[in-house]
N, CA, C and O atoms as a Tripos MOL2 file, in Angstrom:
@<TRIPOS>MOLECULE
protein
  308   307    77     0     0
PROTEIN
NO_CHARGES

@<TRIPOS>ATOM
      1 N         -43.1780   10.4900   80.4890 N.3       1 MET1
      2 CA        -42.9160   11.5650   80.7720 C.3       1 MET1
      3 C         -43.1540   12.5020   82.0040 C.2       1 MET1
      4 O         -44.2920   12.6620   82.4460 O.2       1 MET1
      5 N         -42.2480   13.0140   82.4580 N.am      2 ASN2
      6 CA        -42.4250   13.7990   83.8180 C.3       2 ASN2
      7 C         -43.3110   15.1640   83.9140 C.2       2 ASN2
      8 O         -43.4600   15.8310   84.9390 O.2       2 ASN2
      9 N         -43.7390   15.3770   82.9330 N.am      3 TYR3
     10 CA        -45.0050   16.6610   83.3160 C.3       3 TYR3
     11 C         -46.0650   16.0860   82.6760 C.2       3 TYR3
     12 O         -45.8020   15.4080   81.6820 O.2       3 TYR3
     13 N         -47.3300   16.2140   83.0550 N.am      4 PRO4
     14 CA        -48.4470   16.1810   82.4090 C.3       4 PRO4
     15 C         -48.7970   17.0530   81.5350 C.2       4 PRO4
     16 O         -48.1910   18.1210   81.4650 O.2       4 PRO4
     17 N         -49.7950   16.7700   80.7440 N.am      5 ILE5
     18 CA        -49.9880   17.6180   79.4320 C.3       5 ILE5
     19 C         -50.7460   18.7800   80.0000 C.2       5 ILE5
     20 O         -51.5950   18.5800   80.8690 O.2       5 ILE5
     21 N         -50.4590   20.0990   79.5130 N.am      6 PRO6
     22 CA        -51.4380   20.8930   80.1370 C.3       6 PRO6
     23 C         -52.7760   21.0270   79.5560 C.2       6 PRO6
     24 O         -52.9470   20.9360   78.3410 O.2       6 PRO6
     25 N         -53.7630   21.2470   80.4110 N.am      7 ALA7
     26 CA        -55.1730   20.9650   79.6210 C.3       7 ALA7
     27 C         -55.5450   22.6250   79.7140 C.2       7 ALA7
     28 O         -56.7340   22.9010   79.5510 O.2       7 ALA7
     29 N         -55.0390   23.2250   79.8490 N.am      8 ASN8
     30 CA        -55.6650   24.8870   79.5240 C.3       8 ASN8
     31 C         -54.1870   25.8710   79.7940 C.2       8 ASN8
     32 O         -53.1750   25.5790   80.4320 O.2       8 ASN8
     33 N         -54.5310   27.1200   79.0380 N.am      9 PRO9
     34 CA        -53.2980   27.8870   79.2470 C.3       9 PRO9
     35 C         -52.9610   28.4800   80.5290 C.2       9 PRO9
     36 O         -51.8810   29.0350   80.7290 O.2       9 PRO9
     37 N         -53.7780   28.3810   81.3040 N.am     10 GLN10
     38 CA        -52.9240   28.8670   82.8400 C.3      10 GLN10
     39 C         -51.9390   27.5780   83.1100 C.2      10 GLN10
     40 O         -50.8730   27.8820   83.6450 O.2      10 GLN10
     41 N         -52.1580   26.0370   82.7900 N.am     11 GLU11
     42 CA        -51.3760   25.2460   83.2000 C.3      11 GLU11
     43 C         -49.7630   25.3540   82.2950 C.2      11 GLU11
     44 O         -48.6280   24.9990   82.6140 O.2      11 GLU11
     45 N         -50.3760   26.0810   80.9410 N.am     12 ILE12
     46 CA        -48.9650   26.2980   80.4040 C.3      12 ILE12
     47 C         -48.3560   27.2680   81.0060 C.2      12 ILE12
     48 O         -47.1270   27.2630   81.0660 O.2      12 ILE12
     49 N         -48.9800   28.1110   81.4700 N.am     13 VAL13
     50 CA        -48.1270   29.4160   82.1730 C.3      13 VAL13
     51 C         -47.2640   28.8910   83.3980 C.2      13 VAL13
     52 O         -46.0750   29.2040   83.4650 O.2      13 VAL13
     53 N         -47.9140   28.0170   84.4600 N.am     14 ALA14
     54 CA        -47.7470   27.6660   85.4060 C.3      14 ALA14
     55 C         -46.4810   26.8370   84.7950 C.2      14 ALA14
     56 O         -45.6390   26.8700   85.6930 O.2      14 ALA14
     57 N         -45.9910   26.1640   83.7720 N.am     15 LEU15
     58 CA        -44.8120   25.5280   83.5320 C.3      15 LEU15
     59 C         -43.8370   26.3220   83.2440 C.2      15 LEU15
     60 O         -42.7950   25.8060   82.8400 O.2      15 LEU15
     61 N         -43.9090   27.5160   83.3530 N.am     16 ARG16
     62 CA        -42.8060   28.7040   83.1910 C.3      16 ARG16
     63 C         -41.8060   28.2430   84.4610 C.2      16 ARG16
     64 O         -40.6340   28.0190   84.1580 O.2      16 ARG16
     65 N         -42.1190   28.1230   85.5680 N.am     17 GLN17
     66 CA        -41.5710   27.8360   86.9890 C.3      17 GLN17
     67 C         -40.6250   26.7740   86.4870 C.2      17 GLN17
     68 O         -39.6530   26.6540   87.2330 O.2      17 GLN17
     69 N         -40.6210   25.9600   85.4360 N.am     18 LYS18
     70 CA        -39.7560   24.6480   85.5570 C.3      18 LYS18
     71 C         -38.5490   25.0120   84.6810 C.2      18 LYS18
     72 O         -38.6520   25.8710   83.8050 O.2      18 LYS18
     73 N         -37.2620   24.2740   84.9520 N.am     19 PRO19
     74 CA        -36.4380   24.4060   84.0930 C.3      19 PRO19
     75 C         -36.8410   23.7840   82.7060 C.2      19 PRO19
     76 O         -37.5910   22.8090   82.6630 O.2      19 PRO19
     77 N         -36.2670   24.4370   81.4430 N.am     20 VAL20
     78 CA        -36.9120   23.5980   80.2680 C.3      20 VAL20
     79 C         -35.6000   22.7690   79.8180 C.2      20 VAL20
     80 O         -34.3830   22.9300   79.9100 O.2      20 VAL20
     81 N         -36.3500   21.9360   79.3610 N.am     21 ASP21
     82 CA        -35.7720   20.5830   78.9670 C.3      21 ASP21
     83 C         -36.6690   20.1800   77.8800 C.2      21 ASP21
     84 O         -37.7270   20.7790   77.6880 O.2      21 ASP21
     85 N         -36.2120   18.9830   77.0110 N.am     22 GLU22
     86 CA        -37.1510   18.1360   76.0840 C.3      22 GLU22
     87 C         -38.3700   17.8730   76.4460 C.2      22 GLU22
     88 O         -39.3430   18.1740   75.7540 O.2      22 GLU22
     89 N         -38.4530   17.1580   77.8100 N.am     23 GLU23
     90 CA        -39.7640   16.8290   78.0530 C.3      23 GLU23
     91 C         -40.5700   17.8970   78.4410 C.2      23 GLU23
     92 O         -41.7770   17.6560   78.4810 O.2      23 GLU23
     93 N         -40.0860   19.3610   78.8270 N.am     24 LEU24
     94 CA        -41.1250   20.1700   79.0690 C.3      24 LEU24
     95 C         -41.4760   20.6020   77.7230 C.2      24 LEU24
     96 O         -42.6830   20.7490   77.5310 O.2      24 LEU24
     97 N         -40.7870   20.8100   76.8690 N.am     25 VAL25
     98 CA        -41.0360   21.4010   75.4720 C.3      25 VAL25
     99 C         -42.2160   20.5430   74.8050 C.2      25 VAL25
    100 O         -43.1170   21.1140   74.1900 O.2      25 VAL25
    101 N         -42.1710   19.0420   74.9610 N.am     26 ALA26
    102 CA        -42.9340   18.4330   74.2330 C.3      26 ALA26
    103 C         -44.0010   18.0460   75.0830 C.2      26 ALA26
    104 O         -44.9700   17.4690   74.5910 O.2      26 ALA26
    105 N         -43.9440   18.2970   76.3320 N.am     27 ALA27
    106 CA        -45.7570   18.4770   76.9210 C.3      27 ALA27
    107 C         -46.1450   19.8870   76.6960 C.2      27 ALA27
    108 O         -47.3680   19.9690   76.5860 O.2      27 ALA27
    109 N         -45.6040   20.9080   76.6010 N.am     28 VAL28
    110 CA        -46.3150   22.1590   76.1450 C.3      28 VAL28
    111 C         -46.9880   22.3070   74.6610 C.2      28 VAL28
    112 O         -48.0830   22.7510   74.3190 O.2      28 VAL28
    113 N         -45.8200   21.7190   73.8630 N.am     29 ILE29
    114 CA        -46.2160   21.4900   72.2830 C.3      29 ILE29
    115 C         -47.6550   20.5920   72.5540 C.2      29 ILE29
    116 O         -48.7050   21.1240   72.1930 O.2      29 ILE29
    117 N         -47.7150   19.0980   73.2510 N.am     30 ALA30
    118 CA        -48.8900   18.7220   72.9410 C.3      30 ALA30
    119 C         -50.1350   19.6980   73.8570 C.2      30 ALA30
    120 O         -51.1780   20.0760   73.3220 O.2      30 ALA30
    121 N         -49.8850   19.8990   74.8480 N.am     31 GLY31
    122 CA        -51.2090   20.7230   75.4140 C.3      31 GLY31
    123 C         -51.5090   21.9660   74.6070 C.2      31 GLY31
    124 O         -52.6720   22.3660   74.6710 O.2      31 GLY31
    125 N         -50.5710   22.7140   73.7810 N.am     32 VAL32
    126 CA        -51.1490   23.5820   72.9550 C.3      32 VAL32
    127 C         -52.2220   23.1040   72.0210 C.2      32 VAL32
    128 O         -53.3360   23.5980   71.8460 O.2      32 VAL32
    129 N         -51.4540   21.6100   71.2120 N.am     33 ILE33
    130 CA        -52.4000   21.4780   70.2880 C.3      33 ILE33
    131 C         -53.2530   20.6560   70.6280 C.2      33 ILE33
    132 O         -53.7020   19.9760   69.7040 O.2      33 ILE33
    133 N         -53.7970   20.3950   72.0130 N.am     34 GLN34
    134 CA        -55.0120   19.7990   72.6520 C.3      34 GLN34
    135 C         -55.7980   20.8180   72.6880 C.2      34 GLN34
    136 O         -56.9410   20.6720   72.2550 O.2      34 GLN34
    137 N         -55.3300   22.2390   73.2720 N.am     35 ILE35
    138 CA        -55.9910   23.2540   73.4100 C.3      35 ILE35
    139 C         -56.8080   23.8880   72.3880 C.2      35 ILE35
    140 O         -57.9390   24.3590   72.5110 O.2      35 ILE35
    141 N         -55.8560   23.8130   71.0730 N.am     36 ALA36
    142 CA        -56.0760   24.3590   69.6950 C.3      36 ALA36
    143 C         -57.3510   23.4810   69.3060 C.2      36 ALA36
    144 O         -58.1990   23.9510   68.5480 O.2      36 ALA36
    145 N         -57.4600   22.3150   69.7900 N.am     37 ARG37
    146 CA        -58.1200   21.5160   68.5210 C.3      37 ARG37
    147 C         -59.3810   21.6070   69.8320 C.2      37 ARG37
    148 O         -60.5680   21.4900   69.5250 O.2      37 ARG37
    149 N         -59.1200   21.7410   70.7190 N.am     38 SER38
    150 CA        -60.7090   21.7330   71.5960 C.3      38 SER38
    151 C         -61.3020   23.0640   71.1840 C.2      38 SER38
    152 O         -62.5300   23.1420   71.1410 O.2      38 SER38
    153 N         -60.5950   24.0760   70.8890 N.am     39 GLN39
    154 CA        -61.2990   25.2740   70.6830 C.3      39 GLN39
    155 C         -61.5680   25.4640   68.9620 C.2      39 GLN39
    156 O         -61.9240   26.4650   68.3410 O.2      39 GLN39
    157 N         -61.2450   24.0890   68.4850 N.am     40 GLY40
    158 CA        -61.9920   24.0440   67.0380 C.3      40 GLY40
    159 C         -61.2000   24.6970   65.8200 C.2      40 GLY40
    160 O         -61.6390   25.1930   64.7820 O.2      40 GLY40
    161 N         -59.8280   24.5340   66.2970 N.am     41 GLN41
    162 CA        -58.6490   25.6530   65.6960 C.3      41 GLN41
    163 C         -57.9880   24.3830   64.9840 C.2      41 GLN41
    164 O         -57.5890   23.3910   65.5950 O.2      41 GLN41
    165 N         -57.9240   24.5970   63.3390 N.am     42 SER42
    166 CA        -56.9350   24.1440   62.5510 C.3      42 SER42
    167 C         -55.6440   23.7240   62.6160 C.2      42 SER42
    168 O         -54.8270   24.5020   63.1090 O.2      42 SER42
    169 N         -55.2610   22.5960   62.2000 N.am     43 LEU43
    170 CA        -53.5230   22.8140   62.0550 C.3      43 LEU43
    171 C         -53.3040   24.3130   61.2060 C.2      43 LEU43
    172 O         -52.7880   25.2050   61.8790 O.2      43 LEU43
    173 N         -53.5460   24.5360   60.2390 N.am     44 ASP44
    174 CA        -53.3650   25.4320   59.2740 C.3      44 ASP44
    175 C         -53.4750   26.7100   60.3970 C.2      44 ASP44
    176 O         -52.4630   27.3010   60.7750 O.2      44 ASP44
    177 N         -54.5450   26.9790   60.7740 N.am     45 GLU45
    178 CA        -54.6370   28.0050   61.9940 C.3      45 GLU45
    179 C         -53.4620   28.2150   62.8000 C.2      45 GLU45
    180 O         -52.7130   29.1860   62.6980 O.2      45 GLU45
    181 N         -53.3150   27.0780   63.7590 N.am     46 LEU46
    182 CA        -52.1770   27.0860   64.7620 C.3      46 LEU46
    183 C         -50.7160   27.1820   63.8800 C.2      46 LEU46
    184 O         -49.8370   27.9430   64.2850 O.2      46 LEU46
    185 N         -50.5180   26.3900   62.6910 N.am     47 THR47
    186 CA        -49.2860   26.9320   62.2190 C.3      47 THR47
    187 C         -48.8930   28.3770   61.7840 C.2      47 THR47
    188 O         -47.7470   28.8220   61.7180 O.2      47 THR47
    189 N         -50.2890   29.1550   61.4430 N.am     48 ALA48
    190 CA        -50.0610   30.4290   61.0200 C.3      48 ALA48
    191 C         -49.6640   30.9700   62.1540 C.2      48 ALA48
    192 O         -48.6210   31.6190   62.0730 O.2      48 ALA48
    193 N         -50.3150   30.8860   63.4770 N.am     49 GLU49
    194 CA        -49.6930   31.7490   64.7790 C.3      49 GLU49
    195 C         -48.3680   31.6410   65.1560 C.2      49 GLU49
    196 O         -47.6640   32.5000   65.6880 O.2      49 GLU49
    197 N         -48.0510   30.3630   64.7930 N.am     50 VAL50
    198 CA        -46.6800   29.6970   65.1290 C.3      50 VAL50
    199 C         -45.5550   30.7520   63.8630 C.2      50 VAL50
    200 O         -44.4110   31.1120   64.1410 O.2      50 VAL50
    201 N         -45.9880   30.9370   63.0550 N.am     51 LEU51
    202 CA        -45.4220   31.4180   61.8930 C.3      51 LEU51
    203 C         -45.2980   32.8380   62.2370 C.2      51 LEU51
    204 O         -44.2710   33.4510   61.9480 O.2      51 LEU51
    205 N         -46.3060   33.4110   62.8510 N.am     52 ALA52
    206 CA        -46.3640   35.2880   62.9200 C.3      52 ALA52
    207 C         -45.2450   35.3980   63.4420 C.2      52 ALA52
    208 O         -44.5730   34.5140   63.9730 O.2      52 ALA52
    209 N         -44.9040   36.9890   63.2450 N.am     53 GLU53
    210 CA        -43.5820   37.6810   63.3270 C.3      53 GLU53
    211 C         -43.9000   38.0340   64.8770 C.2      53 GLU53
    212 O         -44.8510   38.7670   65.1490 O.2      53 GLU53
    213 N         -42.9790   37.4240   65.9870 N.am     54 ASP54
    214 CA        -42.7650   38.0740   67.0670 C.3      54 ASP54
    215 C         -41.2070   38.3140   67.5570 C.2      54 ASP54
    216 O         -40.2640   37.9490   66.8550 O.2      54 ASP54
    217 N         -41.0400   38.9320   68.7680 N.am     55 GLY55
    218 CA        -39.8150   39.4810   69.1960 C.3      55 GLY55
    219 C         -39.3300   37.7910   69.8610 C.2      55 GLY55
    220 O         -38.5010   37.9490   70.7570 O.2      55 GLY55
    221 N         -39.5890   36.6060   69.6690 N.am     56 LEU56
    222 CA        -39.1490   35.8330   70.2080 C.3      56 LEU56
    223 C         -37.9840   35.1560   69.6710 C.2      56 LEU56
    224 O         -36.8330   35.0810   70.1020 O.2      56 LEU56
    225 N         -38.6880   34.5520   68.3550 N.am     57 LEU57
    226 CA        -37.9670   33.4820   67.5790 C.3      57 LEU57
    227 C         -37.9080   34.4110   66.2800 C.2      57 LEU57
    228 O         -38.5780   35.4310   66.1130 O.2      57 LEU57
    229 N         -36.9370   33.8390   65.3510 N.am     58 ASP58
    230 CA        -36.6370   34.2800   64.1550 C.3      58 ASP58
    231 C         -37.2700   33.5790   63.0280 C.2      58 ASP58
    232 O         -37.6520   32.4940   63.4660 O.2      58 ASP58
    233 N         -37.5600   33.6920   61.7760 N.am     59 GLN59
    234 CA        -38.3460   33.1160   61.1020 C.3      59 GLN59
    235 C         -37.7570   31.8470   61.0190 C.2      59 GLN59
    236 O         -38.6300   30.9830   61.1030 O.2      59 GLN59
    237 N         -36.4080   31.2910   60.8610 N.am     60 MET60
    238 CA        -36.1730   30.0610   60.6650 C.3      60 MET60
    239 C         -36.5010   29.1150   62.1010 C.2      60 MET60
    240 O         -36.8320   27.9430   62.2840 O.2      60 MET60
    241 N         -36.2810   30.0400   62.8060 N.am     61 GLN61
    242 CA        -36.8690   28.8830   64.5960 C.3      61 GLN61
    243 C         -38.1520   28.7360   64.4850 C.2      61 GLN61
    244 O         -38.6270   27.6490   64.8140 O.2      61 GLN61
    245 N         -39.0360   29.8080   63.9890 N.am     62 ARG62
    246 CA        -40.3780   29.6170   63.6410 C.3      62 ARG62
    247 C         -41.0400   28.7200   62.3230 C.2      62 ARG62
    248 O         -42.1580   28.2050   62.3040 O.2      62 ARG62
    249 N         -40.3930   28.7030   61.6390 N.am     63 SER63
    250 CA        -40.1220   27.5350   60.8670 C.3      63 SER63
    251 C         -40.2300   26.2700   61.1040 C.2      63 SER63
    252 O         -41.1320   25.5170   60.7370 O.2      63 SER63
    253 N         -39.1210   25.9880   61.8450 N.am     64 TRP64
    254 CA        -38.8030   24.8330   62.4440 C.3      64 TRP64
    255 C         -39.8850   24.1610   63.7100 C.2      64 TRP64
    256 O         -40.4760   23.0830   63.6470 O.2      64 TRP64
    257 N         -39.9170   25.0630   64.7260 N.am     65 LEU65
    258 CA        -40.9870   25.1530   65.2400 C.3      65 LEU65
    259 C         -42.5650   24.6990   64.5000 C.2      65 LEU65
    260 O         -43.2880   23.8510   65.0240 O.2      65 LEU65
    261 N         -42.8910   25.3480   63.3460 N.am     66 SER66
    262 CA        -44.0810   24.9840   62.7510 C.3      66 SER66
    263 C         -44.2260   23.7890   62.3290 C.2      66 SER66
    264 O         -45.2760   23.1510   62.4040 O.2      66 SER66
    265 N         -42.8340   23.2670   61.6950 N.am     67 ASP67
    266 CA        -42.9250   21.8410   61.3310 C.3      67 ASP67
    267 C         -42.9670   20.8390   62.5940 C.2      67 ASP67
    268 O         -43.7840   19.9540   62.3400 O.2      67 ASP67
    269 N         -42.4410   20.6770   63.7320 N.am     68 ILE68
    270 CA        -42.7090   20.0690   64.8420 C.3      68 ILE68
    271 C         -43.8200   20.2680   65.3010 C.2      68 ILE68
    272 O         -43.8400   19.4800   66.2460 O.2      68 ILE68
    273 N         -45.0130   20.9090   65.2900 N.am     69 VAL69
    274 CA        -46.2360   21.3090   65.7770 C.3      69 VAL69
    275 C         -47.0270   20.2470   64.5290 C.2      69 VAL69
    276 O         -47.8650   19.3770   64.7660 O.2      69 VAL69
    277 N         -46.5190   20.5970   63.3050 N.am     70 ALA70
    278 CA        -47.8150   19.7530   62.4650 C.3      70 ALA70
    279 C         -47.4370   18.1960   62.7190 C.2      70 ALA70
    280 O         -48.3020   17.3200   62.7270 O.2      70 ALA70
    281 N         -46.1170   17.9510   62.9190 N.am     71 GLN71
    282 CA        -45.7530   16.5260   63.3280 C.3      71 GLN71
    283 C         -46.4450   16.1460   64.3020 C.2      71 GLN71
    284 O         -47.2450   15.2160   64.1980 O.2      71 GLN71
    285 N         -46.2710   16.7220   65.2630 N.am     72 ALA72
    286 CA        -46.8300   16.5270   66.9380 C.3      72 ALA72
    287 C         -48.5660   16.4500   66.1940 C.2      72 ALA72
    288 O         -49.0310   15.3340   66.4250 O.2      72 ALA72
    289 N         -49.4560   17.2500   65.4820 N.am     73 TRP73
    290 CA        -50.5900   17.6040   65.3990 C.3      73 TRP73
    291 C         -50.7700   16.0180   64.5490 C.2      73 TRP73
    292 O         -51.6880   15.2290   64.7760 O.2      73 TRP73
    293 N         -50.0700   15.8840   63.9170 N.am     74 GLU74
    294 CA        -50.4880   14.2430   62.8910 C.3      74 GLU74
    295 C         -50.5820   13.2190   64.1030 C.2      74 GLU74
    296 O         -51.6720   12.6650   64.2500 O.2      74 GLU74
    297 N         -49.4630   12.8810   65.0690 N.am     75 SER75
    298 CA        -49.2260   11.7100   65.6070 C.3      75 SER75
    299 C         -49.6650   11.6800   66.8050 C.2      75 SER75
    300 O         -49.2870   10.6950   67.4380 O.2      75 SER75
    301 N         -50.6470   12.7490   67.6130 N.am     76 LEU76
    302 CA        -51.2240   12.7750   68.6640 C.3      76 LEU76
    303 C         -52.6560   12.3510   68.3360 C.2      76 LEU76
    304 O         -53.1220   12.6250   67.2300 O.2      76 LEU76
    305 N         -53.4310   11.6410   69.3290 N.am     77 PRO77
    306 CA        -54.8310   11.3360   69.0790 C.3      77 PRO77
    307 C         -55.8020   11.9690   69.2840 C.2      77 PRO77
    308 O         -56.9080   11.5150   68.9910 O.2      77 PRO77
@<TRIPOS>BOND
     1     1     2 1
     2     2     3 1
     3     3     4 2
     4     3     5 am
     5     5     6 1
     6     6     7 1
     7     7     8 2
     8     7     9 am
     9     9    10 1
    10    10    11 1
    11    11    12 2
    12    11    13 am
    13    13    14 1
    14    14    15 1
    15    15    16 2
    16    15    17 am
    17    17    18 1
    18    18    19 1
    19    19    20 2
    20    19    21 am
    21    21    22 1
    22    22    23 1
    23    23    24 2
    24    23    25 am
    25    25    26 1
    26    26    27 1
    27    27    28 2
    28    27    29 am
    29    29    30 1
    30    30    31 1
    31    31    32 2
    32    31    33 am
    33    33    34 1
    34    34    35 1
    35    35    36 2
    36    35    37 am
    37    37    38 1
    38    38    39 1
    39    39    40 2
    40    39    41 am
    41    41    42 1
    42    42    43 1
    43    43    44 2
    44    43    45 am
    45    45    46 1
    46    46    47 1
    47    47    48 2
    48    47    49 am
    49    49    50 1
    50    50    51 1
    51    51    52 2
    52    51    53 am
    53    53    54 1
    54    54    55 1
    55    55    56 2
    56    55    57 am
    57    57    58 1
    58    58    59 1
    59    59    60 2
    60    59    61 am
    61    61    62 1
    62    62    63 1
    63    63    64 2
    64    63    65 am
    65    65    66 1
    66    66    67 1
    67    67    68 2
    68    67    69 am
    69    69    70 1
    70    70    71 1
    71    71    72 2
    72    71    73 am
    73    73    74 1
    74    74    75 1
    75    75    76 2
    76    75    77 am
    77    77    78 1
    78    78    79 1
    79    79    80 2
    80    79    81 am
    81    81    82 1
    82    82    83 1
    83    83    84 2
    84    83    85 am
    85    85    86 1
    86    86    87 1
    87    87    88 2
    88    87    89 am
    89    89    90 1
    90    90    91 1
    91    91    92 2
    92    91    93 am
    93    93    94 1
    94    94    95 1
    95    95    96 2
    96    95    97 am
    97    97    98 1
    98    98    99 1
    99    99   100 2
   100    99   101 am
   101   101   102 1
   102   102   103 1
   103   103   104 2
   104   103   105 am
   105   105   106 1
   106   106   107 1
   107   107   108 2
   108   107   109 am
   109   109   110 1
   110   110   111 1
   111   111   112 2
   112   111   113 am
   113   113   114 1
   114   114   115 1
   115   115   116 2
   116   115   117 am
   117   117   118 1
   118   118   119 1
   119   119   120 2
   120   119   121 am
   121   121   122 1
   122   122   123 1
   123   123   124 2
   124   123   125 am
   125   125   126 1
   126   126   127 1
   127   127   128 2
   128   127   129 am
   129   129   130 1
   130   130   131 1
   131   131   132 2
   132   131   133 am
   133   133   134 1
   134   134   135 1
   135   135   136 2
   136   135   137 am
   137   137   138 1
   138   138   139 1
   139   139   140 2
   140   139   141 am
   141   141   142 1
   142   142   143 1
   143   143   144 2
   144   143   145 am
   145   145   146 1
   146   146   147 1
   147   147   148 2
   148   147   149 am
   149   149   150 1
   150   150   151 1
   151   151   152 2
   152   151   153 am
   153   153   154 1
   154   154   155 1
   155   155   156 2
   156   155   157 am
   157   157   158 1
   158   158   159 1
   159   159   160 2
   160   159   161 am
   161   161   162 1
   162   162   163 1
   163   163   164 2
   164   163   165 am
   165   165   166 1
   166   166   167 1
   167   167   168 2
   168   167   169 am
   169   169   170 1
   170   170   171 1
   171   171   172 2
   172   171   173 am
   173   173   174 1
   174   174   175 1
   175   175   176 2
   176   175   177 am
   177   177   178 1
   178   178   179 1
   179   179   180 2
   180   179   181 am
   181   181   182 1
   182   182   183 1
   183   183   184 2
   184   183   185 am
   185   185   186 1
   186   186   187 1
   187   187   188 2
   188   187   189 am
   189   189   190 1
   190   190   191 1
   191   191   192 2
   192   191   193 am
   193   193   194 1
   194   194   195 1
   195   195   196 2
   196   195   197 am
   197   197   198 1
   198   198   199 1
   199   199   200 2
   200   199   201 am
   201   201   202 1
   202   202   203 1
   203   203   204 2
   204   203   205 am
   205   205   206 1
   206   206   207 1
   207   207   208 2
   208   207   209 am
   209   209   210 1
   210   210   211 1
   211   211   212 2
   212   211   213 am
   213   213   214 1
   214   214   215 1
   215   215   216 2
   216   215   217 am
   217   217   218 1
   218   218   219 1
   219   219   220 2
   220   219   221 am
   221   221   222 1
   222   222   223 1
   223   223   224 2
   224   223   225 am
   225   225   226 1
   226   226   227 1
   227   227   228 2
   228   227   229 am
   229   229   230 1
   230   230   231 1
   231   231   232 2
   232   231   233 am
   233   233   234 1
   234   234   235 1
   235   235   236 2
   236   235   237 am
   237   237   238 1
   238   238   239 1
   239   239   240 2
   240   239   241 am
   241   241   242 1
   242   242   243 1
   243   243   244 2
   244   243   245 am
   245   245   246 1
   246   246   247 1
   247   247   248 2
   248   247   249 am
   249   249   250 1
   250   250   251 1
   251   251   252 2
   252   251   253 am
   253   253   254 1
   254   254   255 1
   255   255   256 2
   256   255   257 am
   257   257   258 1
   258   258   259 1
   259   259   260 2
   260   259   261 am
   261   261   262 1
   262   262   263 1
   263   263   264 2
   264   263   265 am
   265   265   266 1
   266   266   267 1
   267   267   268 2
   268   267   269 am
   269   269   270 1
   270   270   271 1
   271   271   272 2
   272   271   273 am
   273   273   274 1
   274   274   275 1
   275   275   276 2
   276   275   277 am
   277   277   278 1
   278   278   279 1
   279   279   280 2
   280   279   281 am
   281   281   282 1
   282   282   283 1
   283   283   284 2
   284   283   285 am
   285   285   286 1
   286   286   287 1
   287   287   288 2
   288   287   289 am
   289   289   290 1
   290   290   291 1
   291   291   292 2
   292   291   293 am
   293   293   294 1
   294   294   295 1
   295   295   296 2
   296   295   297 am
   297   297   298 1
   298   298   299 1
   299   299   300 2
   300   299   301 am
   301   301   302 1
   302   302   303 1
   303   303   304 2
   304   303   305 am
   305   305   306 1
   306   306   307 1
   307   307   308 2
@<TRIPOS>SUBSTRUCTURE
     1 MET1         2 RESIDUE 1 A MET
     2 ASN2         6 RESIDUE 1 A ASN
     3 TYR3        10 RESIDUE 1 A TYR
     4 PRO4        14 RESIDUE 1 A PRO
     5 ILE5        18 RESIDUE 1 A ILE
     6 PRO6        22 RESIDUE 1 A PRO
     7 ALA7        26 RESIDUE 1 A ALA
     8 ASN8        30 RESIDUE 1 A ASN
     9 PRO9        34 RESIDUE 1 A PRO
    10 GLN10       38 RESIDUE 1 A GLN
    11 GLU11       42 RESIDUE 1 A GLU
    12 ILE12       46 RESIDUE 1 A ILE
    13 VAL13       50 RESIDUE 1 A VAL
    14 ALA14       54 RESIDUE 1 A ALA
    15 LEU15       58 RESIDUE 1 A LEU
    16 ARG16       62 RESIDUE 1 A ARG
    17 GLN17       66 RESIDUE 1 A GLN
    18 LYS18       70 RESIDUE 1 A LYS
    19 PRO19       74 RESIDUE 1 A PRO
    20 VAL20       78 RESIDUE 1 A VAL
    21 ASP21       82 RESIDUE 1 A ASP
    22 GLU22       86 RESIDUE 1 A GLU
    23 GLU23       90 RESIDUE 1 A GLU
    24 LEU24       94 RESIDUE 1 A LEU
    25 VAL25       98 RESIDUE 1 A VAL
    26 ALA26      102 RESIDUE 1 A ALA
    27 ALA27      106 RESIDUE 1 A ALA
    28 VAL28      110 RESIDUE 1 A VAL
    29 ILE29      114 RESIDUE 1 A ILE
    30 ALA30      118 RESIDUE 1 A ALA
    31 GLY31      122 RESIDUE 1 A GLY
    32 VAL32      126 RESIDUE 1 A VAL
    33 ILE33      130 RESIDUE 1 A ILE
    34 GLN34      134 RESIDUE 1 A GLN
    35 ILE35      138 RESIDUE 1 A ILE
    36 ALA36      142 RESIDUE 1 A ALA
    37 ARG37      146 RESIDUE 1 A ARG
    38 SER38      150 RESIDUE 1 A SER
    39 GLN39      154 RESIDUE 1 A GLN
    40 GLY40      158 RESIDUE 1 A GLY
    41 GLN41      162 RESIDUE 1 A GLN
    42 SER42      166 RESIDUE 1 A SER
    43 LEU43      170 RESIDUE 1 A LEU
    44 ASP44      174 RESIDUE 1 A ASP
    45 GLU45      178 RESIDUE 1 A GLU
    46 LEU46      182 RESIDUE 1 A LEU
    47 THR47      186 RESIDUE 1 A THR
    48 ALA48      190 RESIDUE 1 A ALA
    49 GLU49      194 RESIDUE 1 A GLU
    50 VAL50      198 RESIDUE 1 A VAL
    51 LEU51      202 RESIDUE 1 A LEU
    52 ALA52      206 RESIDUE 1 A ALA
    53 GLU53      210 RESIDUE 1 A GLU
    54 ASP54      214 RESIDUE 1 A ASP
    55 GLY55      218 RESIDUE 1 A GLY
    56 LEU56      222 RESIDUE 1 A LEU
    57 LEU57      226 RESIDUE 1 A LEU
    58 ASP58      230 RESIDUE 1 A ASP
    59 GLN59      234 RESIDUE 1 A GLN
    60 MET60      238 RESIDUE 1 A MET
    61 GLN61      242 RESIDUE 1 A GLN
    62 ARG62      246 RESIDUE 1 A ARG
    63 SER63      250 RESIDUE 1 A SER
    64 TRP64      254 RESIDUE 1 A TRP
    65 LEU65      258 RESIDUE 1 A LEU
    66 SER66      262 RESIDUE 1 A SER
    67 ASP67      266 RESIDUE 1 A ASP
    68 ILE68      270 RESIDUE 1 A ILE
    69 VAL69      274 RESIDUE 1 A VAL
    70 ALA70      278 RESIDUE 1 A ALA
    71 GLN71      282 RESIDUE 1 A GLN
    72 ALA72      286 RESIDUE 1 A ALA
    73 TRP73      290 RESIDUE 1 A TRP
    74 GLU74      294 RESIDUE 1 A GLU
    75 SER75      298 RESIDUE 1 A SER
    76 LEU76      302 RESIDUE 1 A LEU
    77 PRO77      306 RESIDUE 1 A PRO
């Protein structure tokens, strides 16, 4: 992977300067999961945040992303 997994929210924000590709998205998802776990958050809590209404993604996209986050949560150590 060309991008390190972000260890904190500031590192995730810093990745906004990079061009978006599959590896960047994967690194950010892995970083979000690691940060959530380090804060004692459960998968249910994280997916609830992903599924929360926002102006960026529509319901179908949030649902798809929630599924991806759940799969990554289960596969990451």
